[in-house]
C-alpha positions in Angstrom: 12.5 2.5 -16.3 15.2 0.4 -18.0 15.5 0.0 -21.8 14.4 -3.6 -21.7 11.1 -2.7 -20.0 10.5 0.0 -22.7 11.2 -2.4 -25.5 9.4 -5.5 -24.2 6.6 -3.9 -22.3 5.0 -1.3 -24.4 2.0 0.5 -23.0 -1.1 2.3 -24.1 -2.6 5.3 -22.3 -6.3 5.9 -22.1 -8.2 8.6 -20.2 -11.9 8.6 -19.9 -12.5 12.3 -20.6 -9.6 13.0 -22.9 -8.5 16.0 -20.9 -5.0 17.5 -21.2 -2.8 16.2 -18.5 -1.9 18.6 -15.8 0.7 18.1 -13.0 -1.7 15.9 -11.0 -2.3 13.7 -14.1 1.5 13.4 -14.6 2.0 12.3 -11.1 -0.6 9.7 -11.3 0.7 8.3 -14.6 4.2 8.3 -13.1 3.0 6.3 -10.1 1.2 3.9 -12.5 4.4 3.4 -14.5 6.6 2.8 -11.5 4.2 0.3 -9.9 3.4 -1.5 -13.1 7.0 -2.3 -13.7 7.4 -3.7 -10.2 4.1 -5.7 -10.6 5.2 -7.2 -13.9 8.4 -8.4 -12.2 6.9 -9.7 -9.0 3.8 -11.4 -10.5 5.7 -12.8 -13.6 2.6 -11.9 -15.6 2.8 -11.3 -19.3 0.2 -8.5 -19.1 -0.6 -6.0 -16.4 -3.4 -3.4 -16.6 -3.7 -0.6 -14.0 -6.8 1.5 -13.4 -7.1 4.4 -11.0 -10.0 6.6 -10.0 -8.9 9.7 -8.2 -11.4 12.5 -7.3 -13.8 11.3 -10.0 -11.3 11.1 -12.8 -10.3 7.9 -14.4 -6.7 6.9 -15.5 -5.8 3.6 -17.2 -2.6 2.1 -18.7 -1.7 -1.3 -20.0 1.7 -3.0 -20.1 3.3 -6.0 -21.6 1.5 -8.4 -24.0 -1.2 -10.9 -23.5 0.8 -13.7 -25.1 4.6 -13.7 -25.0 6.1 -12.6 -28.3 2.9 -11.7 -30.0 2.8 -8.0 -29.1 -0.9 -8.1 -28.4 -1.2 -5.4 -25.8 -4.3 -5.2 -23.7 -6.5 -2.1 -23.8 -9.7 -0.8 -22.1 -11.8 -3.1 -24.3 -9.9 -6.4 -23.6 -12.1 -9.0 -22.0 -11.0 -10.7 -18.9 -12.8 -13.1 -16.5 -13.4 -11.0 -13.4 -14.4 -14.0 -11.2 -15.3 -13.0 -7.6 -15.4 -9.3 -8.3 -18.9 -10.3 -9.4 -19.7 -10.9 -5.7 -19.6 -7.2 -5.1 -22.2 -6.7 -7.8 -24.3 -9.5 -6.2 -23.9 -7.7 -2.9 -25.1 -4.4 -4.4 -28.3 -6.1 -5.7 -28.9 -7.6 -2.2 -28.3 -4.2 -0.5 -30.8 -2.7 -2.9 -33.3 -5.3 -2.0 -32.7 -4.5 1.7 -33.3 -0.8 1.1 -36.4 -1.6 -0.9 -37.6 -3.6 2.1 -38.0 -6.7 0.0 -35.4 -8.4 2.3 -34.5 -7.9 5.9 -31.0 -8.6 7.3 -32.4 -10.7 10.0 -34.6 -12.8 7.7 -34.1 -16.6 7.5 -32.7 -17.2 4.0 -35.3 -20.0 3.6 -38.0 -17.4 3.4 -36.7 -16.7 -0.2 -36.4 -20.3 -1.3 -39.3 -22.1 -2.9 -38.7 -25.5 -1.2 -38.1 -26.6 2.4 -34.5 -26.9 3.6 -34.7 -28.0 7.2 -31.0 -28.7 7.1 -30.1 -25.0 6.7 -30.0 -24.4 10.5 -27.9 -25.5 13.4 -29.4 -26.2 16.9 -32.5 -24.4 15.8 -30.7 -21.3 14.6 -31.3 -20.5 10.9 -29.0 -18.8 8.5 -29.9 -15.1 8.1 -29.2 -12.7 5.4 -26.7 -11.0 7.7 -24.8 -14.3 8.1 -24.8 -14.9 4.4 -23.2 -11.5 3.4 -20.5 -11.8 6.1 -19.4 -15.3 4.9 -20.7 -16.7 8.2 -23.4 -19.0 6.8 -21.7 -22.3 7.7 -22.5 -23.4 4.2 -19.6 -25.4 2.7 -17.0 -23.5 0.7 -17.5 -25.4 -2.5 -20.2 -27.3 -4.4 -19.7 -29.7 -6.2 -17.2 -31.3 -3.8 -13.7 -30.9 -5.3 -11.7 -32.2 -2.4 -10.5 -35.3 -4.2 -9.2 -33.3 -7.1 -7.6 -30.7 -4.8 -5.5 -33.3 -3.0 -3.0 -32.9 -5.7 -2.5 -29.5 -7.3 -0.5 -29.4 -10.5 -0.8 -28.0 -14.0 -3.7 -30.4 -14.8 -5.8 -29.6 -11.7 -7.7 -26.6 -13.2 -8.6 -28.7 -16.3 -10.1 -31.3 -14.0 -12.0 -28.7 -12.1 -13.5 -27.4 -15.4 -14.7 -30.9 -16.2 -16.3 -31.2 -12.7 -18.3 -28.0 -13.0 -19.2 -27.6 -16.6 -22.2 -30.0 -16.4 -23.1 -29.3 -12.8 -26.6 -27.9 -13.1 -28.9 -25.8 -10.9 -30.8 -29.0 -10.2 -27.6 -30.7 -9.1 -26.8 -27.8 -6.9 -30.2 -27.8 -5.2 -30.0 -31.6 -4.7 -26.6 -31.3 -3.0 -27.8 -28.3 -0.9 -30.4 -30.6 0.7 -27.6 -32.8 2.0 -25.5 -30.0 3.5 -25.0 -30.3 7.3 -24.0 -27.2 9.1 -21.3 -27.8 11.7 -21.6 -24.6 13.7 -24.0 -21.8 14.5 -24.5 -19.5 11.6 -23.1 -16.0 12.3 -20.2 -17.2 14.4 -17.5 -18.5 12.1 -16.0 -17.1 8.9 -16.0 -19.5 5.9 -15.6 -18.2 2.4 -18.3 -19.9 0.4 -19.1 -19.8 -3.3 -22.3 -21.9 -2.8 -23.7 -19.2 -0.5 -23.3 -16.7 -3.4 -25.0 -19.0 -5.9 -27.8 -19.4 -3.4 -28.0 -15.6 -3.2 -28.5 -15.5 -6.9 -31.4 -17.9 -6.6 -32.9 -15.9 -3.8 -32.7 -12.7 -5.8 -34.4 -14.4 -8.7 -37.2 -15.4 -6.4 -37.5 -11.9 -5.0 -37.6 -10.1 -8.3 -39.1 -12.8 -10.5 -36.4 -12.5 -13.2 -33.2 -14.3 -14.1 -30.2 -13.2 -12.2 -28.3 -11.9 -15.2 -31.3 -9.8 -16.2 -31.4 -8.3 -12.7 -27.8 -7.4 -13.0 -28.2 -5.8 -16.4 -31.3 -3.8 -15.4 -30.1 -2.6 -12.0 -26.4 -2.1 -12.5 -24.8 -2.7 -15.9 -27.2 -0.8 -18.0 -27.4 2.1 -15.6 -23.6 2.5 -15.5 -23.4 1.8 -19.3 -21.2 -1.2 -18.6 -22.0 -2.6 -22.1 -19.0 -4.8 -22.1 -19.8 -6.7 -19.0 -21.7 -10.0 -19.6 -22.0 -13.7 -18.9 -21.5 -14.8 -22.5 -19.4 -13.1 -25.2 -20.6 -12.6 -28.8 -19.1 -14.7 -31.5 -16.7 -11.9 -32.5 -15.6 -11.2 -28.9 -12.7 -13.0 -27.3 -11.3 -13.5 -23.8 -7.7 -12.6 -23.2 -5.5 -15.7 -22.6 -4.4 -16.3 -19.1 -1.6 -18.5 -17.6 -0.5 -20.2 -14.4 2.8 -19.5 -12.8 4.5 -22.0 -15.0 3.2 -20.0 -18.0 0.9 -22.8 -19.1 -2.2 -21.6 -20.9 -5.2 -22.0 -18.6 -8.8 -22.9 -19.3 -11.7 -20.6 -18.6 -14.5 -21.1 -16.1 -17.5 -23.2 -17.2 -20.7 -23.3 -15.1 -24.4 -23.4 -15.8 -25.3 -22.1 -12.3 -26.7 -18.6 -11.5 -23.4 -16.8 -12.0 -23.7 -14.8 -8.8 -20.5 -16.1 -7.4 -18.4 -15.1 -10.5 -18.1 -18.2 -12.6 -19.5 -16.6 -15.7 -18.8 -12.8 -15.7 -16.5 -11.3 -18.3 -15.6 -7.6 -18.3 -13.1 -5.0 -19.4 -11.0 -2.5 -17.6 -13.1 0.2 -19.2 -16.3 -1.2 -17.6 -14.6 -2.0 -14.3 -13.5 1.6 -14.0 -17.1 2.7 -14.3 -18.1 0.4 -11.5 -15.1 1.4 -9.4 -16.0 5.1 -9.8 -19.6 4.2 -8.8 -18.4 2.4 -5.6 -16.9 5.7 -4.5 -20.2 7.6 -4.7 -20.7 8.7 -1.0 -24.2 9.9 -1.7 -25.5 6.7 -3.2 -27.4 5.0 -0.4 -27.1 1.5 -1.9 -23.4 1.8 -2.3 -23.1 2.9 1.3 -25.3 0.1 2.5 -23.3 -2.5 0.6 -20.1 -1.2 2.3 -21.6 -0.8 5.8 -20.2 -2.4 8.9 -23.3 -4.5 9.5 -22.1 -6.1 12.7 -20.5 -3.0 14.2 -17.1 -4.8 14.4 -14.2 -3.0 16.0 -11.8 -4.8 13.7 -12.6 -5.8 10.1 -15.9 -6.4 8.4 -17.2 -7.7 5.0 -20.0 -5.4 4.0 -22.1 -7.2 1.4 -19.7 -10.0 0.1 -16.6 -7.9 -0.1 -13.4 -9.7 0.8 -12.4 -7.4 3.5 -13.1 -4.0 4.9 -11.1 -2.3 7.5 -9.4 0.9 8.6 -6.0 1.5 7.0 -3.5 4.2 7.4 -5.4 5.8 4.4 -8.8 5.5 6.1 -11.6 3.1 5.3 -10.6 0.4 2.8 -12.6 -2.2 0.9 -11.3 -4.8 -1.5 -12.4 -7.7 -3.6 -10.1 -10.2 -5.2 -11.2 -12.1 -8.3 -9.2 -15.2 -9.1 -9.8 -17.0 -12.4 -7.6 -19.9 -13.5 -5.5 -17.7 -15.7 -5.9 -14.2 -14.5 -6.5 -12.3 -11.3 -8.2 -8.9 -10.5 -7.9 -6.7 -7.4 -10.7 -4.2 -7.1 -10.2 -1.8 -4.2 -11.5 1.5 -2.9 -10.4 4.0 -0.3 -13.6 6.0 0.1 -12.3 8.6 2.5 -9.6 9.5 -0.1 -11.9 9.3 -3.1 -9.4 6.8 -4.5 -10.1 3.5 -6.3 -7.5 1.1 -7.8 -8.1 -1.9 -10.1 -5.3 -4.2 -11.2 -5.5 -7.0 -13.7 -2.7 -9.5 -14.3 -3.0 -12.5 -16.8 -1.4 -14.9 -14.4 -2.9 -16.9 -11.6 -1.0 -18.6 -8.8 -1.2 -19.1 -5.0 0.8 -15.9 -4.3 -0.6 -13.7 -7.0 -3.4 -12.3 -4.8 -1.0 -11.1 -2.1 1.3 -9.6 -4.7 -1.4 -7.5 -6.4 -2.9 -6.7 -3.0 0.4 -5.2 -1.9 0.6 -3.3 -5.1 -2.6 -1.6 -4.3 -1.1 -0.1 -1.1 2.1 0.8 -2.9 0.1 2.9 -5.3 -1.9 4.5 -2.5 1.4 5.2 -0.6 2.8 6.9 -3.7 -0.3 9.0 -4.4 -1.3 10.0 -0.9 2.0 10.6 0.9 4.4 13.5 0.3 7.7 11.7 -0.4 9.9 14.8 -0.6 10.8 15.4 3.1 12.1 12.1 4.6 12.4 11.8 8.3 12.4 9.2 11.1 8.8 8.0 11.4 7.0 6.2 14.2 9.1 7.1 17.2 11.3 9.6 18.9 13.9 9.3 21.7 14.4 11.0 25.0 17.2 10.4 27.5 15.5 7.2 28.9 12.5 6.4 26.7 11.4 5.4 23.3 8.1 7.2 22.5 6.2 5.4 19.8 3.8 7.7 18.0 1.1 7.1 15.4 -0.9 10.0 13.8 -4.0 9.2 11.8 -4.6 11.8 9.0 -6.7 14.6 10.4 -9.0 14.6 7.3 -9.9 11.0 8.0 -12.6 9.7 10.4 -10.7 9.1 13.6 -13.8 7.5 15.1 -13.1 4.5 13.0 -9.8 3.9 14.7 -10.6 1.8 17.8 -7.0 0.8 18.7 -3.4 1.0 17.6 -0.9 -1.6 18.7 2.8 -2.1 18.0 4.1 -5.4 16.7 7.7 -6.0 16.1 10.8 -8.2 16.4 10.9 -7.0 20.1 7.6 -8.6 21.0 7.3 -11.6 18.7 5.2 -9.6 16.2 2.2 -9.9 18.5 -0.4 -7.1 18.1 -2.3 -8.6 21.1 0.6 -7.9 23.5 -1.0 -5.8 26.3 2.3 -4.0 26.9 2.3 -2.6 23.4 -1.2 -1.2 23.1 -0.9 2.5 22.3 -2.7 5.3 24.3 -4.9 7.8 22.5 -3.5 11.2 23.3 -5.7 13.2 21.0 -8.5 12.3 18.6 -6.1 11.2 15.9 -2.8 10.8 17.9 -1.7 7.6 19.7 1.5 7.2 21.7 3.3 4.7 23.9 6.4 5.2 26.1 8.7 2.3 26.6 12.0 2.4 28.7 15.1 2.5 26.5 16.5 -0.3 28.8 14.2 -2.8 27.0 16.2 -2.3 23.8 19.8 -3.2 23.1 21.9 -0.2 22.0 23.1 -0.4 18.4 20.7 -3.2 17.5 18.1 -2.7 14.8 14.5 -3.7 15.6 11.7 -4.0 13.0 8.1 -3.0 13.8 4.7 -2.1 12.4 1.7 -0.2 13.6 -1.4 -2.4 13.6 -4.8 -0.6 13.3 -7.8 -2.2 15.0 -5.7 -5.4 15.3 -6.3 -5.9 11.6 -4.3 -3.6 9.3 -0.6 -4.0 9.5 0.4 -0.5 8.2 3.3 -0.3 5.9 6.1 2.2 6.3 5.2 5.4 4.5 7.3 6.6 1.6 8.6 9.5 3.5 10.0 7.3 6.3 13.8 7.4 6.3 13.8 4.4 8.7 11.9 2.1 6.3 13.5 -1.3 5.5 14.1 -2.3 1.9 12.1 -5.6 2.0 8.7 -6.1 0.4 7.3 -6.2 4.0 8.0 -2.4 4.3 8.7 -2.5 8.0 9.9 0.4 10.1 13.3 0.3 11.8 14.0 1.3 15.4 17.6 1.8 16.5 19.0 3.0 19.8 22.4 4.5 19.4 
């Protein structure tokens, strides 16, 4: 770390159990330091908070300052808007209702609405709970309609959106829901939809006969002692300021709807770590249901309102991105590694989500791969062949890996190319032989392994043939 970083980006350290740091702790804190510095630089945020759960133990550190020049460093009790991370909580409640047999995945969602909605079907096919949780409901992505405002996106756009939503009531929502016209069969097309989550909040209220926030408190927040997670802060509590990429102070969400999509939830890193640890409990039936591959997809899936679930080079991976107007949160778990990572930055822009998503895998790469012995990774050469080789970690579930393909500069980065589909040689080993004649001697080619045609695996830290770009490609060279 350079001196400027140490001077301008002071940090605090908090551990949940106050244990003396051993070598493992030191490694984790070193990894946090390294990646936080990079994240501050790449995101241009004033403040970065990093939380890790590894093997049941919690590690958190905070960097920078909430407002430039004020020295107000975040801590585990600093409130942030967590936005769509709330959706995972909503999904947990719905998974619980399924296990309690109050709801069935194949139920028509209108079964849990008190009024008729004949429009919530297409060609006689209704929206089911299964369609809802997989973002395949065909319900529009936003209500109220913000298309006119979004035609021009500038520093004033978010303020206009706040004005649009702050007085948009539940009655307004239900009125507009009656005018929705589905344009495709439910269950066939992905469409991220905040209205479908607000509708889920209403449905859960009707199932349990209680306000949505109370259901959350009783079934999740109170049980996990998440006492700093709430819809409305007390008079003495304050949200951390957040900024756009021009470092203009941004407004906060304002919505009188159910709150199940994330427009009201405030939380702290301390509370999010409790929830992150909970999402790694492999014996908790509701957690496992909420992360399940409901449609038995061979590629990626969504569990109950997660953003994405797929098989990575580190095993099963689940993530949820929360984007407020002035801060963003990435909430991720690698269940097979007993690893969870949560990142909070107090900046929000169109590229911020990708930046913090990449940082999650950088941290996993640092923690899970031995970086000491570097070697050529991903291929070996014979007299006349290039033999590409991918080995999935033996301690991970190889049955989740349905296919491995190679995408690179030699095949237009096309993971669907039939000539570059690898062959399973053993339960966890995939290989593919390609004639050397297909490659030009002395030329460098970039490539990646693609798992289940979804996860573009980054070059591991111990690969001596990794490129130096943020894409972290592998390099193939025939001498």
